[in-house]
Structures are given as structure tokens and as C-alpha cells.
C-alpha positions as CSV (number, residue, x, y, z in Angstrom):
1,M,97.7,149.3,14.2
2,E,98.0,146.9,17.2
3,K,94.8,145.9,18.9
4,K,95.1,146.2,22.7
5,G,93.5,143.4,24.6
6,L,92.0,143.6,28.1
7,T,94.2,143.2,31.1
8,L,93.4,140.7,33.8
9,E,92.3,143.7,36.0
10,D,90.0,144.9,33.2
11,K,88.4,141.5,32.9
12,I,87.9,141.2,36.6
13,N,86.1,144.6,36.6
14,L,83.5,143.1,34.2
15,V,82.3,140.7,36.9
16,T,79.5,141.7,39.3
17,L,79.6,140.2,42.8
18,R,76.6,140.1,45.1
19,P,77.8,138.5,48.3
20,F,75.4,136.7,50.6
21,R,75.5,137.6,54.3
22,D,77.1,134.3,55.2
23,S,80.3,132.8,53.7
24,H,80.0,130.0,51.3
25,L,83.6,129.1,52.0
26,T,84.8,127.4,55.2
27,I,88.2,126.3,56.3
28,L,87.6,123.0,58.0
29,D,90.7,123.0,60.2
30,Q,92.9,126.1,60.5
31,R,95.7,123.9,62.0
32,V,96.1,122.2,58.6
33,C,96.8,125.5,56.9
34,G,99.3,126.4,59.6
35,D,101.1,123.1,59.2
36,C,101.1,123.4,55.4
37,K,103.8,125.7,54.4
38,G,102.4,126.3,50.9
39,Q,98.8,127.6,51.6
40,E,98.1,126.8,48.0
41,C,94.8,128.5,47.9
42,T,96.5,131.9,48.5
43,V,98.5,131.3,45.3
44,V,95.8,129.9,42.9
45,C,92.9,132.2,43.7
46,P,92.7,134.8,40.8
47,V,91.0,137.4,43.1
48,K,93.0,136.8,46.3
49,T,90.1,135.5,48.4
50,Y,92.5,133.8,50.7
51,E,95.3,135.5,52.7
52,W,97.7,133.9,55.2
53,E,97.8,136.1,58.3
54,E,101.2,135.3,59.9
55,R,100.6,137.2,63.2
56,E,97.4,135.3,63.8
57,G,98.6,132.1,62.3
58,R,95.4,131.5,60.3
59,L,93.9,131.8,56.9
60,I,91.7,134.9,56.3
61,V,88.9,134.2,53.9
62,S,87.3,137.2,52.1
63,F,84.4,135.3,50.6
64,E,82.9,138.6,49.2
65,N,85.7,138.5,46.5
66,C,85.1,134.9,45.4
67,F,84.5,134.3,41.7
68,E,83.3,130.7,42.4
69,C,85.9,129.2,40.1
70,G,86.7,126.3,42.4
71,S,90.5,126.6,42.0
72,C,91.0,126.7,45.8
73,R,89.3,123.3,46.3
74,L,91.4,121.7,43.5
75,A,94.6,123.2,44.8
76,C,94.2,122.2,48.4
77,P,96.0,118.9,48.8
78,F,94.3,118.3,52.2
79,D,90.7,118.8,51.0
80,N,90.4,121.4,53.8
81,I,88.0,123.9,52.1
82,A,84.2,123.3,52.3
83,W,82.7,125.2,49.4
84,I,79.0,125.5,48.4
85,Y,77.2,127.8,46.0
86,P,75.7,130.9,47.4
87,P,71.9,130.9,47.4
88,G,70.0,132.0,44.3
89,G,70.5,135.6,43.2
90,F,73.8,135.9,45.2
91,G,77.4,135.3,44.2
92,V,79.1,136.0,40.9
93,E,77.5,137.3,37.7
94,F,79.6,137.2,34.6
95,R,79.1,139.5,31.7
96,K,80.5,139.2,28.2
97,G,83.4,141.4,27.6
């Protein structure tokens, strides 16, 4: 009998997020994102925290989704994301699963 593993969506649902009222993520200069055709953070984020809004010509940041993995900071070749940990008791809480 084949043992079925958890899908990515199943694993994501094991995580509890308690967002703080203020974002812990800041795009330092939206023009940099507009000039950069890749918007790498939109590709590497496992929970789609970043979305390029073509009509507005800016990056939308849904900080409430953030798993605090830091992939966005590593992927941005322009060091254009300011990232701090949310205050104690807020942010991501991982459970074993």
C-alpha cells in the first residue's frame, strides 16, 4: 500500500499566522521593482506575499501571509526589501506535521 504524503497546501495549512497590525515588510523603492522586469520576490515566495500590480505599476505586499522564511530578501538582487521580525507573540507559528 502506497503511503500518501502531504501536499504543499496541506503543509501550509499546518502553519498558524498571527499578523501584527503593521507590516514587517517594506519595499524601499517601488521604482526599482518597476524597472526590474523579474520581480523575483513574486516568484520565490512560497505563500505569494508579493504580487506585481500592473495597472498600478507597483508591488503589493500582503504581509499577513508571510512565513518569515526570508526568501524574498535573498532573491532581490537590489536589496530593496526591508524585513524585520514581527514583535513577540506575532508572526508565524510552525507546528509539527
